[in-house]
N, C-alpha and C positions, 0 to 999 in steps of 0.2 A: 433609838433612831425613830423619827416620825414616820408613821405608816401613811402612805398616800394611795391614790387610785390613778392608774394610768390607762389610757386607751392604747391597746396594742394591735388592734385590727379593726377594719370597718368593712361593710358590705352593703349592697343594695339590690333591689329587685324591681324591675318595671315589667308590667304585663306585655304581651305580644302586640296587642292591637294599638296602632298609632292613629290618633284622631286629630286631623289638622283643622285649622280655622276654616279652610275652604269647605270641609265636610260639614262643619256647623253652619256656615253661611247657607249651604244648600238645604240643610235641615230646617232652617228658619226662613227660607226664601219666600214662602207663601204667607208669612205672618207679618203683623205690623211691628214686630220686634227685631226684624232682621238687622237693622242698622246698629243695634246694640252690640252685636258681635264685633263690628269694626271699632266702636268706641272703646269697648273693653280691651281689645288688642292694642290700640294705640297707647293707652295709658299704662297697661300692665306689662307689656312686652311679651306676653304669652303668644306663642305661634302654634303650639301643638301640645298634646298631652296623651297619656296612655290610659286605656280603660281595660279593666279586668274582664276576663271571659265570664259568661253567665255562671259557670260552675266554680269560679274562684271566690274564696272568702277572704276576709281580712286576715284571718289566721294563716291562710296559705301564703299571702304576700309576706307576712311577718316571718313565717318559717323559712321561706326562700331567702330573704335577706339575712336572717340569722345564720342559716346554713352557709351562706357565702362568707360571712365574717368569720365563722368558726373554721372553715377550711383554710382561709388565709392566715389565721392565727396558728394553724396546725394543732387545734385543740378538739378533742372528741366531745360530743354533746354531753356525755355523762360526767365530764369534768367540770361542768358549770354548776355553781352553787345556787344561783338565783337568776330568774328571767323576769325582766320588767318590760311590759309592753305599754307604750303610750299611744292611745288612739281615742278618737271620739266617733269611730265607726266600728264598734265591736261586732263580733259575729252575732251576738244576742245580748240581751240585758244581763242575763246571768246564765251560766257561770262566766267567770272572767275569761277573756280571750287568751290571756297569757298561759292559762293552764291547758288550753287546747293546743297552743303552740308548743308547750313542753312535750305533750304526747306526740305531736307530729315530728318533733326533732329527735325524740328518744332521749331527752335529757332527764333521765329517771332520778337523778340525785338533786335536781334543782327545785327550790321553792319558787313561787311565782306571785306576782300581783300586777294589776293594771293601774295606769295613771290616765285620767281622763280630763285633761285641761286643754282640749283642742290643740291648736298648733304650738302651744307652749309645752306640750307633753314631753318631747324628747329632751330638751334641756332640763326640765324638772326631773325626769327619770334619771338622767345622767348625774344630777346633783344628789339624788337619793342613793344611787349606786355608790357614789364616792363616799357619802356619809356612812353608809352601812359597812363598807370595806374598812374605812378608817376606825370605826368604833367596834367592830366585831371580828376578832381574829379567825373565827371559823368560816368567814366568807372570803374566799380568795379570788373568785372569778364571777363576774356578773355579765350577762348578755342583755344589753339595752337595745330595744327596738322601737322605732316609730313607724306606724302603719296607717294607711288612709285608703278608704274605698267609698268616698262620699258620692261619687256619681251614681252608685247603686241606690242611694237614698234620696236622689233628686228627681223632680218632676221633669221628664224629657221635653216638656213644652215650655219650661222656664229657661230663658236665656242665661240665667246665672250658672247653668250647667257648664258654661264656657270655662269656669274657673276650676272645675273639679277634675284633677288628674289622680289616678290611682298609683300606688307604689308603696315601697317600704325601704327603710334604711336601718342599719344596725351597727353596733359597736361592741367589741369585747373589751371589758374593763377588768384589769387585774390589780391586785395589791402590789405596791412598789415602795421602795425606799428612796426613789428619785422624784423630782417634781412632776406632778401630774395635774389633776384637777386642783385649781388654786382657790377659787371662790365661786359663789353663786349669788344671784339676786333675783327678787320677784316683785311684780306689781299686779294689781287686780282692781277692778271696779265693777261690782255686780249690778250697778245701776243700768248697765248696758246689756244685761242678760237677755232682755226680750227683743233685741235688735235682729238677731240671726240665730236660727236654731230649728229644732224639730219639736213642735208644740205638743204632739200627742204620742203616746207610747210609754210614758212613765207614770208616776203616781199622781202628778198634777192633772193629767188627762189620759187615762188608760186608752189604749187603742180600741176603736169601735168602728162599726160600719159607717157611722156618720162622720167620724174623724177621717177615715180613709177617703170617703166620697168628697170631703171638703179639702183634701190635700194636706191635712194637718199632720200626717205621718211622714211627709216629705220635708227635706230641709228647705227653709225659706229665709230670704232677707225681708224682714218686716220694716226696718228703718235703717237708713244708711248710717254707717259709723262715720263720725267726723274724721277726715284724713289726718288731722293733727294728733290724734291719739297715738299713732305710730311715729309720726314725725317728732313728737316730743317724748314719747315713752321710750323708744329705742335709745336715744341719746342719754336719757336719765338712767336707764339700766346700765349702759356702757360706762357712764361716769361712776356709778356705784361699784361696778366691777373693778374699775381702775383704782378707785380709792381703797377698796378692801384688799385688792391684790397688790397694791403699791407698784403699779406700772403706769406708763404714759401711753397715750393713744399712738404716739410714734413708734412704740415698742411692738405694736400688734402686727403680726405677719399675715394673719388671715382673719377676716371679720365676716362671719356668716350670719345673715339676717333671714327672717321668714321670706320665702321666695314667692311673694304674691304681687308685688308691684315694683318694677324697676325704678320708677321715679322716686319712690319712698326711700329706697336704698341709696340713691344718689343724694337725696336731701339729707339723710342721716350722716353720710360720709362728709358732706360739706359742713354740716354743723359741728362735727367732731374733729375735722381736720384730718380725716383718714383718706389716703390715696384710694380712689375707686378701684384701681387695679387689684387691691387686696380684698375687695368685697365682691365675690362671685354673684353674677346675675344669670341664673340658669333656667329661669322660667320659660325662655324661648324654646327650650328643648324638652323640658319635663312637665311644663305646666305648673299649676299650683297643687302640690301634693300634701297640703295641710300638715298633719302630725308627722309626716315622713319627710317634709321638704328640707329640714335642717340636716338630718343625717344623710339624705341623698346628696345634698350639696357638699357636705363634709367628705363623703366618700369620693365624689367626683373630683374635688379639689386635691385630695390626697393622691389621686391617680396621676395628677400633673405635678404635684409638689409633695413628695413622700415625707419630707421632714420640714414642715412649715415653721415650727417653733411655737410662738405664742399665738393662741387661737381663741377667739371669742365666738360664742354661739348665742344668738338672740332669737327666741321664738315668741310669737304673739298670736293669740287666737280669740275667738268669740267668748263673750262672758262679761268683761274681757279678762283674759289672763295673759301675763307676760312673764317670761323667765329668761335668765341669762346665766351663762357659765363661762368662766375663763380657765384655760388649761394649757399646759405645755405638752406639745406632741412631738416626740422624737420620730425617727423614721418608723413607720408602721406599715403593716400589710393592708393595703386598700386599693380601691380603684379597679 
């Protein structure tokens, strides 16, 4: 019998501090960039976001979401064989954030690794988990986490901080002989790598006093991404999933896209002929949580529809990277 991988539980974590658009308007009231907050809000649909406390790290957010998913699954941390953390806001450059999460969870039997392809990280991590479970009988359970703490790496005087919400989402994935993860697909174009990122702190430009003074250790938008990247890329990935998984768009019960812009989700649904009611838009309550937005949206959706059926997850992030996964989800512990 074919060995597959199935999501059996999900979880999420949002920090306590709620930051509204009104608070950001007040923060930028004395600058010439105040009007950008309203422009960002109108197009994105973001109304608020959560920011981590000064003593909270990405690994803390990830561990909290992972703990939530494990509790819902009724699984002890030491029963996990592997932890995969997808993030582009690691605790530090090295060691991997996943190994820190392992210690915080007490998952003493788990191996770990990080995936760092920005907001495509969670679907990429889920696809990796499914492949490892399918091909390695010794791996029975994988904890997959997407975590994001970008506001910590942003310049507080940059209005782009509007987009950065902190949080984490997680899924427990188990070996199964029933349909689970069906297929995955990926897109990338490194020609856009310089558009948005953190210039200094790596090998291209090690951190220095000059880099800090120039703001090059903060995340920056250097050049605007053409909106058609997602408007064409998301449908292309969805069609690949459909062709590979041998299903129609009408068969999709839940279509989760990167939660950065409500208009882009609407455009993708229109292009694909998907009912928008099946594509959650949760940026109004969670903000844009980057590497965490797809699993947070999945967990939220499962709290309202515990057995959705056929689900697609599309994540896209700077670089650019895109990843998609199609999976069958029976009733799971989530929300």
